[in-house]
ZAMARGU-4260 file (C-alpha; in steps of 0.2 Angstrom, whole numbers, plus 5000, padded with zeros to 4 digits):
<rodrens>
0) 5758/5519/5819 | 5739/5521/5817 | 5739/5510/5802 | 5749/5497/5812 | 5737/5499/5827
5) 5722/5497/5815 | 5729/5481/5808 | 5733/5474/5825 | 5715/5478/5831 | 5707/5470/5816
10) 5718/5454/5816 | 5716/5452/5835 | 5697/5453/5834 | 5697/5441/5819 | 5706/5428/5831
15) 5694/5432/5845 | 5679/5429/5834 | 5687/5413/5827 | 5690/5406/5844 | 5673/5410/5850
20) 5665/5401/5835 | 5676/5386/5839 | 5672/5386/5857 | 5653/5388/5854 | 5653/5374/5841
25) 5663/5363/5853 | 5650/5367/5867 | 5635/5363/5855 | 5644/5347/5850 | 5648/5342/5868
30) 5630/5345/5873 | 5624/5335/5858 | 5636/5321/5862 | 5632/5321/5880 | 5613/5319/5876
35) 5616/5305/5865 | 5627/5296/5877 | 5614/5299/5891 | 5601/5291/5880 | 5613/5276/5876
40) 5617/5274/5895 | 5598/5274/5899 | 5594/5261/5886 | 5609/5250/5892 | 5603/5252/5910
45) 5586/5246/5906 | 5592/5231/5896 | 5588/5238/5879 | 5605/5234/5872 | 5600/5236/5854
50) 5594/5254/5857 | 5610/5257/5867 | 5620/5250/5853 | 5612/5262/5840 | 5615/5277/5851
55) 5633/5273/5856 | 5636/5271/5837 | 5630/5289/5834 | 5641/5295/5849 | 5656/5286/5841
60) 5654/5295/5825 | 5657/5311/5835 | 5670/5305/5847 | 5680/5289/5848 | 5686/5291/5866
65) 5688/5274/5875 | 5674/5277/5887 | 5661/5278/5873 | 5670/5264/5863 | 5670/5253/5878
70) 5651/5256/5881 | 5648/5253/5863 | 5657/5236/5863 | 5648/5230/5878 | 5631/5234/5870
75) 5637/5225/5854 | 5642/5210/5865 | 5625/5209/5874 | 5616/5211/5857 | 5627/5197/5850
80) 5635/5209/5837 | 5652/5200/5840 | 5660/5207/5825 | 5659/5225/5831 | 5661/5221/5849
85) 5678/5213/5844 | 5684/5228/5834 | 5680/5240/5848 | 5686/5230/5863 | 5702/5228/5853
90) 5702/5247/5851 | 5700/5250/5870 | 5714/5237/5874 | 5726/5246/5862 | 5722/5264/5868
95) 5716/5263/5887 | 5717/5246/5894 | 5723/5252/5911 | 5707/5262/5914 | 5696/5248/5907
100) 5705/5232/5913 | 5690/5221/5909 | 5691/5225/5890 | 5704/5211/5888 | 5692/5199/5897
105) 5677/5204/5887 | 5687/5203/5871 | 5691/5185/5876 | 5672/5182/5879 | 5668/5188/5862
110) 5682/5178/5853 | 5675/5162/5861 | 5657/5167/5856 | 5664/5168/5838 | 5671/5151/5840
115) 5689/5157/5839 | 5695/5146/5854 | 5714/5148/5852 | 5713/5167/5851 | 5701/5167/5866
120) 5713/5157/5876 | 5727/5169/5872 | 5716/5184/5877 | 5711/5175/5894 | 5729/5172/5898
125) 5734/5190/5894 | 5720/5196/5906 | 5726/5184/5920 | 5744/5190/5918 | 5738/5208/5923
130) 5736/5202/5941 | 5717/5201/5943 | 5713/5195/5960 | 5712/5176/5959 | 5696/5176/5970
135) 5687/5188/5959 | 5673/5182/5947 | 5682/5187/5932 | 5698/5178/5937 | 5689/5162/5941
140) 5679/5164/5925 | 5695/5166/5914 | 5703/5151/5922 | 5688/5141/5919 | 5686/5146/5901
145) 5704/5141/5897 | 5698/5123/5901 | 5681/5125/5893 | 5690/5131/5877 | 5700/5115/5876
150) 5685/5105/5879 | 5676/5115/5865 | 5689/5108/5853 | 5685/5090/5858 | 5666/5093/5857
155) 5667/5100/5840 | 5677/5086/5833 | 5666/5073/5841 | 5648/5078/5835 | 5632/5070/5841
160) 5620/5064/5828 | 5607/5077/5830 | 5597/5080/5814 | 5593/5098/5819 | 5580/5108/5809
165) 5573/5126/5810 | 5555/5129/5812 | 5547/5138/5797 | 5543/5156/5795 | 5525/5152/5801
170) 5534/5152/5818 | 5551/5160/5817 | 5553/5178/5811 | 5567/5190/5809 | 5565/5195/5827
175) 5568/5184/5842 | 5557/5168/5846 | 5561/5159/5862 | 5553/5150/5877 | 5544/5135/5871
180) 5530/5124/5878 | 5516/5114/5871 | 5498/5108/5874 | 5496/5089/5870 | 5509/5089/5855
185) 5497/5098/5844 | 5499/5117/5850 | 5516/5125/5851 | 5517/5139/5863 | 5531/5152/5862
190) 5537/5170/5865 | 5542/5182/5852 | 5551/5199/5855 | 5545/5210/5840 | 5539/5228/5837
195) 5522/5234/5843 | 5509/5235/5830 | 5505/5252/5835 | 5522/5259/5836 | 5537/5250/5827
200) 5549/5259/5839 | 5543/5249/5854 | 5547/5231/5856 | 5537/5220/5867 | 5538/5201/5871
205) 5521/5192/5867 | 5515/5175/5869 | 5510/5166/5853 | 5503/5149/5848 | 5505/5138/5832
210) 5494/5123/5828 | 5504/5108/5822 | 5494/5099/5809 | 5500/5085/5797 | 5518/5089/5801
215) 5516/5107/5797 | 5516/5122/5809 | 5502/5134/5805 | 5504/5153/5804 | 5507/5160/5822
220) 5493/5168/5831 | 5493/5179/5847 | 5489/5167/5861 | 5475/5178/5870 | 5473/5196/5874
225) 5469/5191/5892 | 5486/5185/5895 | 5495/5197/5883 | 5491/5213/5892 | 5494/5230/5884
230) 5511/5238/5888 | 5517/5222/5897 | 5530/5209/5891 | 5523/5192/5891 | 5536/5177/5890
235) 5541/5160/5894 | 5525/5149/5894 | 5525/5133/5904 | 5509/5123/5902 | 5504/5109/5915
240) 5494/5096/5905 | 5489/5089/5922 | 5480/5104/5929 | 5477/5115/5913 | 5487/5129/5921
245) 5498/5140/5911 | 5513/5148/5920 | 5522/5163/5912 | 5531/5179/5915 | 5524/5196/5915
250) 5535/5212/5915 | 5529/5229/5916 | 5541/5244/5911 | 5542/5256/5926 | 5554/5271/5924
255) 5564/5262/5911 | 5566/5246/5921 | 5556/5229/5919 | 5548/5223/5935 | 5546/5204/5932
260) 5536/5190/5940 | 5528/5173/5937 | 5510/5173/5934 | 5497/5159/5931 | 5481/5157/5921
265) 5469/5142/5919 | 5461/5137/5903 | 5443/5134/5908 | 5427/5133/5897 | 5436/5139/5882
270) 5445/5154/5889 | 5459/5159/5899 | 5457/5167/5917 | 5464/5184/5921 | 5483/5182/5925
275) 5486/5180/5944 | 5503/5184/5951 | 5511/5170/5961 | 5514/5173/5979 | 5529/5170/5989
280) 5540/5160/5989 | 5539/5161/5970 | 5539/5179/5968 | 5549/5190/5981 | 5548/5209/5981
285) 5564/5216/5974 | 5570/5201/5965 | 5567/5193/5948 | 5558/5177/5946 | 5558/5170/5928
290) 5557/5156/5916 | 5545/5144/5924 | 5544/5126/5920 | 5533/5112/5926 | 5540/5095/5932
295) 5527/5082/5933 | 5534/5068/5945 | 5524/5052/5948 | 5518/5059/5965 | 5522/5077/5965
300) 5521/5092/5953 | 5536/5105/5954 | 5538/5122/5948 | 5555/5126/5942 | 5561/5144/5939
305) 5575/5156/5939 | 5579/5169/5951 | 5593/5181/5957 | 5586/5181/5975 | 5596/5180/5991
310) 5603/5163/5995 | 5609/5159/5977 | 5627/5155/5973 | 5628/5164/5956 | 5621/5177/5946
315) 5605/5168/5940 | 5601/5152/5949 | 5588/5138/5946 | 5576/5136/5960 | 5560/5125/5963
320) 5546/5122/5974 | 5531/5110/5976 | 5514/5114/5968 | 5502/5108/5981 | 5485/5100/5977
325) 5476/5115/5984 | 5486/5127/5972 | 5498/5134/5985 | 5517/5132/5985 | 5529/5124/5996
330) 5546/5132/6001 | 5558/5137/5987 | 5575/5128/5986 | 5591/5132/5977 | 5597/5117/5966
335) 5614/5119/5975 | 5607/5121/5993 | 5616/5114/6008 | 5605/5099/6014 | 5615/5096/6031
340) 5602/5104/6042 | 5586/5099/6033 | 5574/5085/6038 | 5571/5070/6028 | 5555/5076/6019
345) 5564/5092/6014 | 5580/5084/6009 | 5570/5074/5996 | 5569/5090/5985 | 5587/5096/5986
350) 5600/5083/5990 | 5613/5083/5976 | 5630/5076/5973 | 5636/5090/5962 | 5629/5108/5959
355) 5619/5113/5944 | 5620/5131/5949 | 5637/5139/5948 | 5644/5157/5951 | 5638/5161/5933
360) 5621/5161/5925 | 5611/5144/5925 | 5594/5146/5917 | 5580/5139/5907 | 5577/5123/5917
365) 5566/5108/5910 | 5564/5091/5919 | 5560/5076/5909 | 5552/5063/5920 | 5553/5049/5907
370) 5572/5048/5908 | 5574/5057/5925 | 5584/5071/5917 | 5586/5089/5921 | 5590/5100/5906
375) 5596/5118/5908 | 5607/5131/5900 | 5623/5138/5908 | 5638/5150/5904 | 5648/5139/5916
380) 5652/5121/5916 | 5662/5115/5900 | 5653/5126/5887 | 5657/5130/5869 | 5653/5148/5871
385) 5638/5159/5877 | 5625/5148/5884 | 5626/5129/5881 | 5613/5116/5885 | 5617/5103/5899
390) 5609/5088/5906 | 5610/5079/5923 | 5602/5063/5928 | 5593/5062/5944 | 5576/5061/5953
395) 5577/5076/5965 | 5585/5064/5978 | 5602/5061/5970 | 5610/5068/5955 | 5624/5063/5943
400) 5636/5076/5935 | 5631/5089/5922 | 5635/5084/5904 | 5636/5095/5889 | 5623/5090/5876
405) 5637/5091/5863 | 5639/5099/5845 | 5630/5103/5834 | 5616/5105/5847 | 5628/5117/5856
410) 5639/5129/5847 | 5649/5145/5851 | 5632/5154/5851 | 5618/5154/5864 | 5607/5138/5865
415) 5593/5140/5878 | 5575/5134/5882 | 5577/5115/5879 | 5560/5107/5879 | 5554/5090/5876
420) 5535/5089/5870 | 5522/5081/5882 | 5522/5065/5871 | 5540/5064/5870 | 5541/5065/5851
425) 5552/5080/5848 | 5564/5091/5857 | 5565/5110/5854 | 5577/5123/5859 | 5582/5141/5855
430) 5598/5148/5847 | 5605/5163/5839 | 5617/5153/5828 | 5621/5161/5811 | 5607/5151/5802
435) 5594/5161/5812 | 5585/5175/5804 | 5589/5193/5810 | 5583/5211/5807 | 5599/5221/5813
440) 5614/5210/5814 | 5619/5192/5813 | 5617/5183/5829 | 5606/5197/5836 | 5590/5186/5836
445) 5584/5169/5842 | 5575/5156/5832 | 5567/5140/5837 | 5575/5124/5832 | 5570/5106/5834
450) 5575/5088/5831 | 5564/5072/5832 | 5566/5060/5846 | 5569/5042/5840 | 5555/5029/5844
455) 5568/5015/5843 | 5586/5018/5845 | 5596/5011/5830 | 5614/5011/5834 | 5620/5009/5816
460) 5609/5023/5810 | 5615/5035/5824 | 5633/5031/5820 | 5630/5034/5802 | 5623/5051/5806
465) 5639/5055/5817 | 5650/5050/5802 | 5640/5062/5790 | 5643/5076/5802 | 5661/5072/5803
470) 5663/5072/5784 | 5655/5089/5783 | 5667/5095/5797 | 5681/5088/5786 | 5675/5097/5771
475) 5673/5114/5780 | 5692/5115/5783 | 5695/5115/5764 | 5704/5124/5757 | 5718/5121/5770
480) 5734/5131/5767 | 5752/5126/5774 | 5767/5138/5773 | 5786/5136/5771 | 5802/5146/5773
485) 5811/5150/5757 | 5818/5135/5747 | 5812/5123/5761 | 5812/5108/5763 | 5830/5103/5757
490) 5836/5119/5749 | 5848/5120/5734 | 5842/5103/5727 | 5832/5098/5712 | 5825/5082/5721
495) 5806/5080/5721 | 5805/5070/5737 | 5811/5074/5755 | 5814/5064/5771 | 5806/5078/5781
500) 5788/5079/5786 | 5778/5095/5787 | 5778/5096/5806 | 5797/5097/5806 | 5797/5111/5793
505) 5783/5120/5802 | 5792/5120/5818 | 5808/5127/5810 | 5798/5140/5801 | 5789/5147/5816
510) 5806/5148/5825 | 5812/5161/5812 | 5799/5173/5816 | 5811/5185/5825 | 5823/5184/5810
515) 5808/5189/5799 | 5804/5204/5809 | 5822/5210/5809 | 5825/5207/5791 | 5808/5214/5785
520) 5809/5230/5796 | 5828/5233/5791 | 5831/5249/5781 | 5813/5256/5782 | 5809/5273/5790
525) 5807/5273/5809 | 5789/5276/5809 | 5786/5261/5797 | 5796/5249/5807 | 5782/5245/5820
530) 5770/5242/5806 | 5782/5230/5797 | 5785/5220/5813 | 5766/5219/5816 | 5763/5213/5798
535) 5775/5199/5801 | 5767/5194/5817 | 5750/5194/5809 | 5756/5183/5795 | 5763/5170/5806
540) 5748/5170/5818 | 5734/5172/5805 | 5741/5161/5791 | 5756/5150/5797 | 5749/5145/5814
545) 5731/5144/5808 | 5736/5132/5794 | 5745/5120/5806 | 5730/5121/5818 | 5718/5117/5804
550) 5729/5102/5799 | 5729/5096/5817 | 5710/5096/5817 | 5709/5089/5799 | 5720/5074/5805
555) 5709/5071/5820 | 5694/5069/5809 | 5703/5057/5798 | 5707/5047/5813 | 5688/5045/5816
560) 5683/5042/5798 | 5696/5030/5791 | 5693/5016/5804 | 5674/5017/5799 | 5678/5012/5781
565) 5678/5029/5773 | 5689/5030/5757 | 5697/5048/5757 | 5707/5056/5742 | 5716/5072/5746
570) 5720/5084/5732 | 5736/5094/5736 | 5741/5109/5725 | 5759/5116/5727 | 5765/5134/5725
575) 5782/5143/5725 | 5788/5161/5725 | 5796/5168/5709 | 5814/5168/5717 | 5820/5153/5707
580) 5818/5146/5689 | 5801/5138/5685 | 5808/5120/5683 | 5817/5122/5700 | 5801/5128/5708
585) 5791/5114/5701 | 5802/5102/5710 | 5802/5112/5726 | 5783/5112/5726 | 5784/5093/5724
590) 5795/5092/5739 | 5783/5102/5749 | 5769/5091/5744 | 5779/5076/5749 | 5783/5083/5766
595) 5764/5083/5769 | 5763/5065/5763 | 5777/5061/5775 | 5767/5069/5789 | 5753/5057/5787
600) 5765/5042/5785 | 5773/5047/5802 | 5757/5053/5811 | 5756/5046/5828 | 5769/5032/5825
605) 5762/5027/5808 | 5743/5027/5812 | 5738/5030/5794 | 5751/5019/5785 | 5738/5004/5784
610) 5725/5016/5776 | 5738/5023/5764 | 5744/5005/5760 | 5726/4998/5757 | 5721/5014/5747
615) 5709/5021/5759 | 5719/5037/5761 | 5727/5043/5744 | 5735/5059/5738 | 5733/5068/5721
620) 5746/5081/5717 | 5744/5097/5707 | 5761/5106/5705 | 5761/5124/5699 | 5778/5131/5704
625) 5778/5150/5701 | 5765/5150/5688 | 5752/5157/5699 | 5763/5168/5710 | 5758/5186/5711
630) 5767/5196/5697 | 5772/5210/5710 | 5782/5198/5720 | 5801/5202/5719 | 5812/5189/5711
635) 5828/5199/5715 | 5841/5187/5725 | 5849/5203/5732 | 5833/5210/5738 | 5830/5197/5752
640) 5819/5209/5762 | 5805/5208/5748 | 5809/5192/5739 | 5811/5181/5755 | 5805/5190/5771
645) 5790/5200/5765 | 5773/5194/5770 | 5769/5195/5751 | 5783/5183/5746 | 5780/5172/5761
650) 5762/5170/5756 | 5767/5162/5739 | 5777/5148/5747 | 5764/5136/5752 | 5754/5120/5748
655) 5735/5119/5749 | 5723/5105/5751 | 5711/5110/5738 | 5699/5096/5738 | 5694/5081/5749
660) 5683/5067/5741 | 5675/5055/5753 | 5666/5039/5748 | 5659/5024/5757
</rodrens>
């Protein structure tokens, strides 16, 4: 008994020690995790989304609880790391969408920002189906975005003839450049958010200048130490050529938060005066005043700016006030203010037929008096994703309707800070599109872009530019892959032609998705059925449906190019799975190619027939049968699960537009 008692005591104490070690480790890890999350939360709260993203990522490596995943996804979204934001919003949607109901909404926002408009629309619809209050901001936004996504398709297929260029590395860096102004067309003023020279861990926004000489931007220089104060963020320059006054933003970091306001400095006798904070009504305690811009009207000078002050109708609204001759400022007016109770002199500034400001963010205003047009960026109206640049004609008495500036100036990324130089020779804007340089992740950082404004509008040249953009969009869709059900069209025949067109075979194919799920999941282990069903859903969504969507967009582009005299040759390659003999598969591939030719002959009641008949639209066939089918694909007629219904087999049953040749 004593031996047994000793063994029991020893074994029990081993368990106690083990449990204590585990609890101690867990406590240490929890404390470490909590500290990391606290650092991330503080960074997020202060607007340091990059710092928050890095810290949340560390926390995720320790724990993938939905709370941390959701916070990390938000930080990624605000830092424009859409790829990781999408992954982790999907994770939250799959694991805890009830506690984080906005995860589906933000997933849709990210998908739209990535240009995946169809998937975004599906996610917005799913969010609305959950019964969100119809009067809430997110419900209104989701309903609006369904329309905006459809409009984005139209904008992308009808590009505007902008010859957009990126400024050289004498101005742009791997960090963010934004907020543009100029002095007499010869000096470019801009902001840049980059590491502090003394401490690379600290990022500050600083005002820079670049001389423009002989069509070349010179290497950037810090504007002036008087304006760029130590430990302050300086941004958003707006220069008045009339008075020599520079308006800009200064922000001081206090307790991790930026206290921002609009300041002014005057260039006099070769130097800038000390920055002076503008009084009310421009700066109001407890609110932000940002992004100043000067509008030089024939008889008045206005200061336009952005603020979240009381009296607005959205998050950030555009406001403005008169700059009087004595340097004081008149009352500030919201661009969407109600004018019913205002006297005639006040109404001059604010009467509008339609609102510029919305329930969302409306920012970075610029008014061009030459063509009486206000330019601004908004996440509302009919945008393509993120912030788009809009224009609205008016003279501060009456206004037209906001109009999207179009693609490729606007994209699914952010386009901001539209600015036309003082001599009206060039237009600048800021974007985080993929062409921009970056230091952390693609789309994290803004660069400055521009295009030259035409001196004389030549309609033929403008039209040719549009056609070149359309040609490039057409070629971007290549290779374009279209899929078929087994032995379709016209099974059990050696014919090389068919009476069916691809649209008919596509509709029949997608109607079989439930059959595919049933057959492919039959006979597999219970824990594998869900994965088999998901694989089928993914194949139809990501391959079959996407192929037809690309074909629709491709055809819309052909509609615009062929009437302009373009000669277009399409090269189509046919494939088949190894289920039948080679000679049979060759004929089957020819039928599949012929179904696409029929599609174009029957498209919109024969719209393309005249171009097929006169040789403007022609087809070259490359038929391969099963020669290039993957060797691991089953060719067993009895094993239909793998030879017919598996995604691997279905992937081989296709035709592919592999080349498009466009001549003039």
